[in-house]
N, C-alpha and C positions, 0 to 999 in steps of 0.2 A: 504494500500499500504506500502511496505516495504522501509525503507530508505537506500539509497546506501552508502556504504562507499567510501571515497575519494581515489583517486589513491594512495596517500602516505600510508594511513591505509592498502590498499589492497597489496601494494608491501611488507610492513613490515610483515604482516601476511603470505605472501607467502614465504618471507625469512626464517621465523622461521619453517615453515612446511617443506621446503626443507631441513634445517638443521637437524630437528629431525628425519626425514625420512631417511637421509643419514646416520645418526649416528646409527639408529636400523638396517638397512640393512647390510648385509654382502658383497653384490655386488651392490652399488648404480648406477654404470654405466649401468648395464643391466637390472635395475628395470624399467619397463614401467610406473609405478605410479610416481617414481620420475622424469622421463623424462617428464611427462606430466606437473607436477608442475614446472619445471624448464622452460618449454615453455611458461606457464602462466605468470611466473615471468618475463621472458624476453619481453613478449608482454606488460605486465604492465609498465615495465622500459620504453619501448619504448614510450608509451602513455605520461608519466611523461616528458621525454625529449621534446616530440613534444609540450606539453602545456607550458613548460619553454620558448622553442624557440618562440612560437608564443606571448607569454607575453612579452618577450624582444623587439620583432620586433614591437609590439604595442607601448611600452613605448617609444621606439627610434623614431617612426614615430610622436608621440605625441610631443616630444622634438624637433623634426625638424620642425614641423609645427608652433612652437611658435615664431620662428625667423623672 
């Protein structure tokens, strides 16, 4: 079984791919490959934000229970 990358590692890799592809392409806005990479990047960023929100809510709930 293959070890999965963390969300942060995935977003960093996608950011570099998008930058490299955009630099190579003469029309990055019209390129469907770059568009799909950007979509994947946005999806990964949403997941990271969601995980952070859940973590903050969990720690806040723990702090509130201690009182």
